[in-house]
C-alpha beads as a LAMMPS data file, in Angstrom:
LAMMPS data file: protein, C-alpha beads

271 atoms
270 bonds

1 atom types
1 bond types

-500.0 500.0 xlo xhi
-500.0 500.0 ylo yhi
-500.0 500.0 zlo zhi

Masses

1 110.0

Atoms # bond

1 1 1 -0.122 0.077 -0.143
2 1 1 1.354 3.394 -0.840
3 1 1 2.361 5.515 1.666
4 1 1 3.109 9.208 2.280
5 1 1 5.203 9.652 4.745
6 1 1 7.515 6.285 3.173
7 1 1 7.884 8.360 0.018
8 1 1 8.448 11.724 2.549
9 1 1 11.609 9.706 4.180
10 1 1 13.036 7.737 1.105
11 1 1 16.449 6.467 1.300
12 1 1 18.131 8.782 -1.139
13 1 1 16.786 12.108 0.690
14 1 1 15.180 13.427 -2.442
15 1 1 12.126 15.011 -2.456
16 1 1 9.050 13.011 -4.437
17 1 1 7.438 13.810 -7.455
18 1 1 3.780 13.540 -8.535
19 1 1 3.346 14.558 -12.066
20 1 1 1.681 13.627 -15.369
21 1 1 -1.083 15.449 -17.698
22 1 1 -4.247 17.500 -16.222
23 1 1 -6.612 15.323 -17.638
24 1 1 -6.818 11.860 -18.994
25 1 1 -6.807 12.491 -22.895
26 1 1 -5.940 8.871 -24.044
27 1 1 -3.645 5.762 -23.215
28 1 1 -1.392 6.448 -25.695
29 1 1 -0.449 9.976 -24.138
30 1 1 -1.010 8.590 -20.501
31 1 1 1.555 5.928 -21.175
32 1 1 4.248 8.266 -22.764
33 1 1 4.502 10.604 -20.085
34 1 1 4.377 8.006 -17.249
35 1 1 7.565 6.577 -19.048
36 1 1 9.413 9.744 -19.767
37 1 1 8.806 10.995 -15.748
38 1 1 9.939 7.494 -14.313
39 1 1 13.041 7.438 -16.579
40 1 1 13.778 10.703 -15.266
41 1 1 12.718 10.728 -11.627
42 1 1 14.819 6.885 -11.715
43 1 1 17.835 8.070 -12.551
44 1 1 18.351 10.667 -9.624
45 1 1 16.103 8.308 -7.163
46 1 1 13.177 10.600 -7.040
47 1 1 10.404 8.645 -5.821
48 1 1 7.722 8.873 -8.545
49 1 1 3.866 8.970 -8.649
50 1 1 1.626 9.247 -11.570
51 1 1 -1.027 11.939 -11.690
52 1 1 -3.997 12.127 -13.888
53 1 1 -7.869 13.250 -13.551
54 1 1 -10.191 11.121 -15.051
55 1 1 -12.680 13.953 -15.106
56 1 1 -12.516 17.874 -14.767
57 1 1 -15.439 19.247 -12.801
58 1 1 -13.978 22.649 -12.419
59 1 1 -14.074 24.028 -15.743
60 1 1 -14.429 27.509 -16.515
61 1 1 -16.942 27.222 -19.219
62 1 1 -19.598 24.541 -20.014
63 1 1 -18.085 23.484 -23.379
64 1 1 -14.490 23.051 -21.639
65 1 1 -13.385 19.514 -21.820
66 1 1 -13.983 17.569 -19.392
67 1 1 -12.635 13.746 -19.905
68 1 1 -12.911 10.954 -22.323
69 1 1 -15.510 9.104 -20.089
70 1 1 -14.703 8.114 -15.977
71 1 1 -14.558 4.293 -16.654
72 1 1 -12.279 4.638 -19.817
73 1 1 -10.009 7.411 -18.100
74 1 1 -9.925 5.055 -14.662
75 1 1 -8.838 2.160 -16.662
76 1 1 -6.145 4.096 -18.068
77 1 1 -4.875 5.217 -14.961
78 1 1 -5.231 1.408 -13.772
79 1 1 -2.806 0.564 -16.516
80 1 1 -0.775 3.183 -16.371
81 1 1 0.006 1.834 -12.858
82 1 1 0.259 -1.867 -13.720
83 1 1 2.458 -1.406 -16.406
84 1 1 5.061 0.859 -14.742
85 1 1 4.422 -0.741 -11.285
86 1 1 4.104 3.212 -9.746
87 1 1 1.452 4.366 -7.362
88 1 1 -1.114 6.521 -9.161
89 1 1 -3.234 9.939 -8.180
90 1 1 -6.549 11.272 -9.452
91 1 1 -8.883 13.991 -8.200
92 1 1 -12.398 13.153 -6.905
93 1 1 -15.476 15.560 -6.550
94 1 1 -18.169 14.016 -4.665
95 1 1 -18.555 11.627 -2.014
96 1 1 -19.821 9.099 -4.577
97 1 1 -16.410 9.353 -6.829
98 1 1 -14.320 8.481 -3.739
99 1 1 -15.599 4.996 -3.448
100 1 1 -15.396 4.857 -7.469
101 1 1 -11.871 6.103 -8.144
102 1 1 -10.477 4.031 -5.032
103 1 1 -11.259 1.221 -7.070
104 1 1 -8.514 2.316 -9.457
105 1 1 -5.639 4.094 -8.235
106 1 1 -3.518 4.547 -4.945
107 1 1 -4.255 8.039 -4.055
108 1 1 -7.189 10.094 -4.112
109 1 1 -6.520 14.191 -4.245
110 1 1 -9.370 16.669 -3.039
111 1 1 -9.075 19.925 -5.097
112 1 1 -8.128 22.998 -3.465
113 1 1 -11.764 24.668 -3.997
114 1 1 -13.251 21.581 -2.074
115 1 1 -10.708 21.440 0.672
116 1 1 -13.115 21.973 3.591
117 1 1 -15.932 19.687 2.129
118 1 1 -16.290 17.586 5.088
119 1 1 -18.322 14.814 3.970
120 1 1 -16.194 14.618 0.802
121 1 1 -12.862 14.424 2.517
122 1 1 -15.022 11.607 5.224
123 1 1 -15.656 9.529 2.157
124 1 1 -12.033 9.623 0.456
125 1 1 -10.448 8.913 4.104
126 1 1 -12.739 6.289 4.828
127 1 1 -11.605 4.455 1.407
128 1 1 -8.317 3.494 3.139
129 1 1 -6.548 5.007 0.186
130 1 1 -3.726 7.728 0.696
131 1 1 -5.458 11.608 0.376
132 1 1 -3.956 14.302 -0.722
133 1 1 -5.510 17.600 0.047
134 1 1 -4.780 20.804 -2.115
135 1 1 -5.198 24.080 0.018
136 1 1 -7.907 26.305 -0.802
137 1 1 -6.323 29.646 -2.326
138 1 1 -8.676 31.477 0.156
139 1 1 -7.234 29.828 2.945
140 1 1 -4.485 29.974 5.496
141 1 1 -1.751 27.543 6.030
142 1 1 -2.902 27.322 9.929
143 1 1 -6.562 26.467 8.818
144 1 1 -5.413 23.256 6.965
145 1 1 -4.675 21.670 10.491
146 1 1 -8.890 21.469 10.418
147 1 1 -8.850 19.783 7.218
148 1 1 -6.127 17.026 8.496
149 1 1 -7.814 16.434 11.621
150 1 1 -11.402 15.623 9.845
151 1 1 -9.415 12.769 7.706
152 1 1 -7.580 11.744 11.219
153 1 1 -10.880 11.669 13.107
154 1 1 -11.996 9.494 9.998
155 1 1 -9.486 6.737 10.426
156 1 1 -6.888 7.931 7.799
157 1 1 -3.439 9.185 8.739
158 1 1 -2.068 8.601 5.495
159 1 1 -2.380 12.062 4.396
160 1 1 -0.357 14.852 2.501
161 1 1 -1.273 18.676 2.277
162 1 1 -0.475 20.429 -1.053
163 1 1 0.314 24.371 -1.289
164 1 1 -0.709 25.685 -4.550
165 1 1 -0.738 29.391 -4.385
166 1 1 -2.879 32.092 -2.442
167 1 1 -5.216 34.408 -4.214
168 1 1 -3.866 37.986 -5.152
169 1 1 -6.262 40.391 -6.424
170 1 1 -8.511 38.528 -8.893
171 1 1 -6.235 37.142 -11.634
172 1 1 -2.915 35.747 -10.171
173 1 1 -1.705 33.408 -7.072
174 1 1 1.281 33.734 -5.209
175 1 1 2.999 31.086 -2.982
176 1 1 3.622 32.004 0.471
177 1 1 6.821 29.570 1.133
178 1 1 6.188 30.310 5.202
179 1 1 3.228 28.111 4.792
180 1 1 5.447 24.660 3.887
181 1 1 6.735 24.449 7.612
182 1 1 3.902 25.554 9.086
183 1 1 1.922 22.710 7.500
184 1 1 4.537 20.304 8.076
185 1 1 4.090 20.900 11.820
186 1 1 1.115 19.092 11.756
187 1 1 2.856 16.179 10.733
188 1 1 2.126 15.587 7.596
189 1 1 3.927 15.353 4.658
190 1 1 3.995 18.309 2.629
191 1 1 4.015 18.720 -1.657
192 1 1 4.366 22.329 -3.725
193 1 1 1.927 22.091 -6.903
194 1 1 4.237 24.400 -9.042
195 1 1 2.372 24.594 -12.186
196 1 1 -1.222 25.397 -10.342
197 1 1 0.801 28.164 -8.419
198 1 1 1.615 29.615 -11.616
199 1 1 -2.124 29.790 -12.869
200 1 1 -3.887 33.336 -13.528
201 1 1 -7.583 32.665 -13.241
202 1 1 -10.369 34.563 -14.086
203 1 1 -9.425 35.781 -17.421
204 1 1 -11.871 37.604 -20.159
205 1 1 -12.130 34.601 -22.407
206 1 1 -12.978 32.231 -19.751
207 1 1 -9.525 29.854 -20.132
208 1 1 -7.218 30.058 -17.239
209 1 1 -3.897 31.586 -17.805
210 1 1 -0.688 30.852 -16.770
211 1 1 3.215 31.849 -16.326
212 1 1 5.081 28.338 -17.247
213 1 1 8.462 30.276 -17.605
214 1 1 8.656 30.466 -13.833
215 1 1 8.146 27.125 -12.883
216 1 1 12.013 26.533 -12.235
217 1 1 12.072 29.458 -9.814
218 1 1 9.004 28.241 -8.168
219 1 1 9.807 24.606 -8.025
220 1 1 13.802 25.453 -6.937
221 1 1 12.670 27.904 -3.879
222 1 1 10.386 24.904 -3.236
223 1 1 13.022 22.634 -2.805
224 1 1 15.244 24.992 -0.858
225 1 1 12.647 25.620 1.850
226 1 1 12.043 21.765 2.310
227 1 1 8.905 21.125 0.555
228 1 1 8.628 16.914 0.834
229 1 1 6.913 16.524 -2.545
230 1 1 6.484 18.442 -5.899
231 1 1 3.569 18.107 -7.999
232 1 1 3.888 19.413 -11.798
233 1 1 1.511 18.825 -14.677
234 1 1 3.338 17.977 -17.452
235 1 1 2.193 16.996 -21.436
236 1 1 3.966 16.652 -24.574
237 1 1 2.697 19.654 -26.521
238 1 1 0.961 21.910 -23.815
239 1 1 -0.192 23.973 -26.156
240 1 1 -2.451 21.641 -27.719
241 1 1 -3.067 19.918 -24.083
242 1 1 -7.128 19.796 -23.510
243 1 1 -6.907 21.265 -20.198
244 1 1 -4.614 23.625 -18.170
245 1 1 -2.149 23.883 -21.369
246 1 1 -1.057 27.554 -20.258
247 1 1 0.973 26.706 -17.061
248 1 1 2.155 22.954 -17.924
249 1 1 5.926 22.079 -18.199
250 1 1 6.593 20.745 -21.756
251 1 1 7.315 16.999 -21.069
252 1 1 10.900 17.160 -22.966
253 1 1 11.979 20.050 -20.315
254 1 1 11.399 17.110 -17.284
255 1 1 14.400 15.313 -16.895
256 1 1 16.829 18.651 -17.006
257 1 1 14.981 20.588 -14.583
258 1 1 14.639 17.397 -12.328
259 1 1 18.295 17.260 -12.349
260 1 1 18.781 20.694 -11.381
261 1 1 16.595 20.617 -8.513
262 1 1 17.803 16.817 -7.244
263 1 1 21.128 18.640 -6.763
264 1 1 19.701 21.523 -4.653
265 1 1 17.959 19.227 -2.684
266 1 1 21.539 17.080 -2.355
267 1 1 23.466 20.381 -1.430
268 1 1 20.880 20.894 1.361
269 1 1 20.819 17.415 2.759
270 1 1 24.765 17.871 3.141
271 1 1 24.606 20.676 5.717

Bonds

1 1 1 2
2 1 2 3
3 1 3 4
4 1 4 5
5 1 5 6
6 1 6 7
7 1 7 8
8 1 8 9
9 1 9 10
10 1 10 11
11 1 11 12
12 1 12 13
13 1 13 14
14 1 14 15
15 1 15 16
16 1 16 17
17 1 17 18
18 1 18 19
19 1 19 20
20 1 20 21
21 1 21 22
22 1 22 23
23 1 23 24
24 1 24 25
25 1 25 26
26 1 26 27
27 1 27 28
28 1 28 29
29 1 29 30
30 1 30 31
31 1 31 32
32 1 32 33
33 1 33 34
34 1 34 35
35 1 35 36
36 1 36 37
37 1 37 38
38 1 38 39
39 1 39 40
40 1 40 41
41 1 41 42
42 1 42 43
43 1 43 44
44 1 44 45
45 1 45 46
46 1 46 47
47 1 47 48
48 1 48 49
49 1 49 50
50 1 50 51
51 1 51 52
52 1 52 53
53 1 53 54
54 1 54 55
55 1 55 56
56 1 56 57
57 1 57 58
58 1 58 59
59 1 59 60
60 1 60 61
61 1 61 62
62 1 62 63
63 1 63 64
64 1 64 65
65 1 65 66
66 1 66 67
67 1 67 68
68 1 68 69
69 1 69 70
70 1 70 71
71 1 71 72
72 1 72 73
73 1 73 74
74 1 74 75
75 1 75 76
76 1 76 77
77 1 77 78
78 1 78 79
79 1 79 80
80 1 80 81
81 1 81 82
82 1 82 83
83 1 83 84
84 1 84 85
85 1 85 86
86 1 86 87
87 1 87 88
88 1 88 89
89 1 89 90
90 1 90 91
91 1 91 92
92 1 92 93
93 1 93 94
94 1 94 95
95 1 95 96
96 1 96 97
97 1 97 98
98 1 98 99
99 1 99 100
100 1 100 101
101 1 101 102
102 1 102 103
103 1 103 104
104 1 104 105
105 1 105 106
106 1 106 107
107 1 107 108
108 1 108 109
109 1 109 110
110 1 110 111
111 1 111 112
112 1 112 113
113 1 113 114
114 1 114 115
115 1 115 116
116 1 116 117
117 1 117 118
118 1 118 119
119 1 119 120
120 1 120 121
121 1 121 122
122 1 122 123
123 1 123 124
124 1 124 125
125 1 125 126
126 1 126 127
127 1 127 128
128 1 128 129
129 1 129 130
130 1 130 131
131 1 131 132
132 1 132 133
133 1 133 134
134 1 134 135
135 1 135 136
136 1 136 137
137 1 137 138
138 1 138 139
139 1 139 140
140 1 140 141
141 1 141 142
142 1 142 143
143 1 143 144
144 1 144 145
145 1 145 146
146 1 146 147
147 1 147 148
148 1 148 149
149 1 149 150
150 1 150 151
151 1 151 152
152 1 152 153
153 1 153 154
154 1 154 155
155 1 155 156
156 1 156 157
157 1 157 158
158 1 158 159
159 1 159 160
160 1 160 161
161 1 161 162
162 1 162 163
163 1 163 164
164 1 164 165
165 1 165 166
166 1 166 167
167 1 167 168
168 1 168 169
169 1 169 170
170 1 170 171
171 1 171 172
172 1 172 173
173 1 173 174
174 1 174 175
175 1 175 176
176 1 176 177
177 1 177 178
178 1 178 179
179 1 179 180
180 1 180 181
181 1 181 182
182 1 182 183
183 1 183 184
184 1 184 185
185 1 185 186
186 1 186 187
187 1 187 188
188 1 188 189
189 1 189 190
190 1 190 191
191 1 191 192
192 1 192 193
193 1 193 194
194 1 194 195
195 1 195 196
196 1 196 197
197 1 197 198
198 1 198 199
199 1 199 200
200 1 200 201
201 1 201 202
202 1 202 203
203 1 203 204
204 1 204 205
205 1 205 206
206 1 206 207
207 1 207 208
208 1 208 209
209 1 209 210
210 1 210 211
211 1 211 212
212 1 212 213
213 1 213 214
214 1 214 215
215 1 215 216
216 1 216 217
217 1 217 218
218 1 218 219
219 1 219 220
220 1 220 221
221 1 221 222
222 1 222 223
223 1 223 224
224 1 224 225
225 1 225 226
226 1 226 227
227 1 227 228
228 1 228 229
229 1 229 230
230 1 230 231
231 1 231 232
232 1 232 233
233 1 233 234
234 1 234 235
235 1 235 236
236 1 236 237
237 1 237 238
238 1 238 239
239 1 239 240
240 1 240 241
241 1 241 242
242 1 242 243
243 1 243 244
244 1 244 245
245 1 245 246
246 1 246 247
247 1 247 248
248 1 248 249
249 1 249 250
250 1 250 251
251 1 251 252
252 1 252 253
253 1 253 254
254 1 254 255
255 1 255 256
256 1 256 257
257 1 257 258
258 1 258 259
259 1 259 260
260 1 260 261
261 1 261 262
262 1 262 263
263 1 263 264
264 1 264 265
265 1 265 266
266 1 266 267
267 1 267 268
268 1 268 269
269 1 269 270
270 1 270 271
């Protein structure tokens, strides 16, 4: 069974990585991304989790792409995990989805805008799967202690918390790196969501923007302050991605970025 705490305390001393496409677009694409990320991470002894949403519920416009079908996408996620022998994470949005997705993946992820939904948190916890909760853009790091308490009270301590930026005005986000050690003080591993922290929401066109040129900047700082894990969405061709392409990392840039980040963690561990 997957354990966040074991991944966070891995023998290499490296951060762990959750990476993949925003949403599952097809089997070939998912396999290609998983293979490339696993290869790059394995060379650096970075533990890897494949990420992919089987359905996107939080879309800006009603005509936005939401998925290829729940059962089909969940089947692809399961196949990725079995093919490469790696854990897999996906988002859920309702209590009913918790039980459904738990039959296919190792980790259930609670989106930031749903992080205070008690019934959803309890349903996820009771599946027995690991649970990753993204901190709402509207919450303080301290407030996530209450979120964590709900999961533990429901009988699940296999939990991670994810920082993904704080609302700044109407169309931008900022990362307050003080929140990483503050949330770690609750006794749960903390992940930095690098790519979603660079989103620019509420654009007039109804399509979220982003600043992918700052991915390395945000990631370097996260590793430097001691984040247990990094979350990054990646795609072979972000311009053609069906969701969140504006803030994705091009897949071919993953190996070099990971090597730079791993070097930073090694330097920190040497002190």
